[in-house]
C-alpha positions, 0 to 999 in steps of 0.5 A, spaced: 248 178 546 249 185 550 250 184 557 249 189 563 254 192 568 258 187 571 257 186 579 262 191 583 268 188 587 268 192 593 274 191 598 273 195 605 278 195 610 276 196 617 270 192 621 268 197 626 262 202 625 263 205 618 265 199 614 259 194 616 255 200 616 257 201 608 257 194 607 249 194 609 247 199 604 252 197 599 248 190 599 241 193 599 242 198 594 247 194 589 244 187 589 249 185 585 256 187 588 261 183 592 264 185 598 270 183 602 271 186 609 278 186 612 280 186 619 287 186 622 285 183 628 285 176 629 278 176 632 272 182 632 274 188 636 268 190 640 271 194 646 271 201 647 267 207 650 261 210 649 258 213 642 252 215 640 247 216 635 245 224 633 241 228 628 241 224 621 244 218 623 238 216 627 233 215 621 239 212 618 239 206 623 232 206 623 231 205 616 236 199 617 231 196 622 236 196 627 234 202 632 231 197 637 237 193 638 241 200 639 236 202 644 236 195 648 244 196 648 244 203 651 249 204 657 243 207 662 247 213 662 242 218 665 245 225 664 252 228 666 254 231 672 260 236 673 263 234 680 266 240 683 273 241 686 270 239 693 268 232 690 261 233 693 258 239 689 255 237 682 252 241 676 247 236 673 245 236 666 240 230 665 238 227 658 233 231 654 228 225 652 228 229 646 231 226 639 230 232 636 234 236 641 239 231 645 243 233 651 250 232 652 248 224 654 244 222 647 238 218 647 242 213 644 248 212 648 251 206 646 258 202 647 262 203 641 263 195 641 256 194 642 254 198 636 259 195 631 257 188 633 250 190 631 252 192 625 257 186 624 251 181 626 246 184 621 251 184 615 256 177 617 250 172 615 248 176 608 250 173 601 256 177 597 259 179 604 265 176 606 269 178 613 276 176 613 280 177 620 287 177 621 289 181 614 290 188 612 292 191 605 300 191 603 299 195 597 294 199 593 296 200 585 291 204 581 289 202 574 287 207 569 283 210 575 278 204 574 280 198 577 285 197 583 290 192 584 291 190 591 296 186 595 295 183 602 300 182 608 298 175 610 294 170 606 290 173 601 292 173 594 293 179 590 286 181 587 283 187 583 277 191 585 272 196 582 272 200 589 277 200 595 274 203 601 279 205 607 274 205 614 280 203 618 280 209 623 284 216 625 291 213 624 288 209 617 293 205 614 289 205 607 290 213 607 297 213 608 298 208 602 294 212 598 295 219 600 302 219 604 303 222 610 300 229 609 303 235 606 307 237 613 308 229 614 303 230 620 298 224 618 293 229 616 291 230 623 289 237 627 292 236 634 287 238 639 292 238 645 289 232 649 291 225 650 287 220 654 287 213 657 281 209 656 279 203 660 274 199 664 274 199 671 269 195 677 263 200 679 264 203 686 258 205 690 260 212 688 259 211 681 252 213 679 247 213 673 250 219 671 257 220 667 261 224 672 266 229 670 271 232 674 276 237 673 283 238 676 288 244 675 293 243 669 288 241 664 287 234 668 280 231 667 276 224 670 270 222 666 267 216 669 261 213 665 256 207 667 255 202 662 250 196 662 255 191 664 255 193 671 262 196 670 265 203 669 268 206 663 273 211 665 276 217 660 282 220 664 285 225 660 290 231 660 289 237 656 294 243 654 295 248 648 303 247 649 304 240 645 311 240 648 308 237 654 306 231 650 313 229 647 314 223 652 307 220 652 307 221 644 314 217 644 311 211 649 305 211 644 309 210 638 314 205 642 307 201 644 310 201 651 304 201 656 308 201 662 311 208 660 304 210 658 301 209 665 307 212 668 306 218 665 299 219 667 301 217 674 305 223 674 301 227 671 295 226 676 299 226 682 295 230 687 289 231 682 284 229 688 277 226 687 277 219 684 284 220 681 288 215 685 282 210 684 283 211 676 290 210 676 290 204 680 285 201 676 288 203 669 294 199 671 289 193 672 285 194 666 285 189 660 282 194 655 287 200 657 289 204 651 291 211 650 289 216 644 291 222 642 285 227 641 285 230 634 281 231 627 283 229 621 283 234 615 283 233 608 282 237 602 280 230 598 277 224 600 278 220 594 283 218 589 281 214 583 277 208 585 280 209 592 276 212 598 276 214 605 270 213 610 269 215 617 275 217 622 280 215 616 277 221 612 274 226 617 275 224 624 271 230 628 274 227 635 271 224 641 269 231 644 265 233 638 260 228 640 258 226 632 264 221 630 259 215 630 254 219 627 259 221 621 261 214 620 254 212 619 251 218 615 258 217 611 257 210 609 249 211 607 251 217 602 257 213 599 253 207 598 248 211 595 252 215 590 256 209 588 249 206 587 247 211 582 254 211 578 256 204 578 259 205 571 263 211 573 266 210 580 271 216 581 265 220 579 261 217 584 266 218 589 266 226 587 259 226 588 259 223 595 264 228 597 260 234 594 254 231 598 257 230 605 262 235 606 258 241 608 255 236 614 262 234 616 265 241 616 259 243 621 261 236 625 268 238 625 266 245 628 268 245 636 266 250 641 271 256 641 277 254 645 275 247 646 278 242 649 282 247 653 276 251 655 273 245 658 280 243 661 283 249 665 290 250 667 289 254 673 285 253 680 281 259 678 280 257 671 277 250 674 273 254 679 270 259 674 268 253 669 265 250 675 261 256 676 259 256 669 256 249 669 252 251 675 249 257 672 248 253 665 244 247 669 239 252 672 232 251 670 232 257 665 237 254 661 234 247 660 233 249 652 240 250 651 241 244 647 236 246 642 239 253 642 246 250 641 243 245 636 243 251 631 251 251 631 253 244 633 250 237 630 251 234 636 245 237 639 241 238 632 235 235 630 234 229 625 232 233 619 237 238 619 241 236 613 236 234 607 240 228 605 238 224 598 233 218 598 237 212 595 233 207 592 234 200 591 236 198 584 234 191 581 239 185 580 
């Protein structure tokens, strides 16, 4: 008796936003598949700063039945205020209240950890989806482009998979195992000349419902954002087109030396004014402190055989794009949909995933010319000029700015700007 297609055995590395979102859609569109999600941390990692839903990611999350949960977890951020050098004068950009033309603050501004937890909670109870913590991939071997042999670093036994997905972030281990370190040994990173310390600190009386953006000369930035937990999320960064300035912090990050990282930021922010002393003090106390390089991931291909990269691992647009989470969500939907259409030929499905998604990714990675340097001036005159510009832009005559920019940048675009395919549920 002839038998139908065998159930797909799928391995996903990474339990952040992209991995669980992909598992949701795989489970929905391919009812016979079996999915294993690996997380190298011994427990779910639900920390992090604010991310948001924009453009086509909004209807995708709505179709998942999770949009109300996201709305309930919004950070309460009312907009963005640019704080001038006197620490008093501000240019205010309130949230637009319009999903189709969102401002710098999204209508769905949510902490990364809260969004990841929503996706995990929606998938963890489902049959045919298994989460494995404190585990990571050790080796990946393609077998004639169809099956993939995988060994693991800790307790899982070697196994064969029909599809392996790297959804493990900008510094993806899966990417390194399959694609090596890039043609110039650069980890496929386009460095943008910004390094940031991110952490949570106690809320102060000076903190408001608005995100507060403060520039100091030499490319220094303080960005303080409210959350729904009574604390403040801090983004403390240094920007410079001269990448030699970051040699010391690069070394400290590679060594995992938190004290050296903190000392570097402390020296950089000496005399920066406004809330810099408070931020440096609280950075040293923070339990969730981490430092990251701001960069984009640029790759000519996202798949090889039956191994594919998803989200930041393949096409990180950088935090300054405003659409990192959205790219992961949209990418997960498209990847699951294309695999559901071509379950018998995974490599072809992965090629189609890239064909459908790449035009959106190319737009998502398109930054404002000169960013991030243009918004992080090196001189006092540059800071003064930038503040003047934000003051003009915040005037009533430019309140439609978001809709105009949306023609060029997906962070401000509408939900229907890209006509992604409709994928239908198949029968088991």
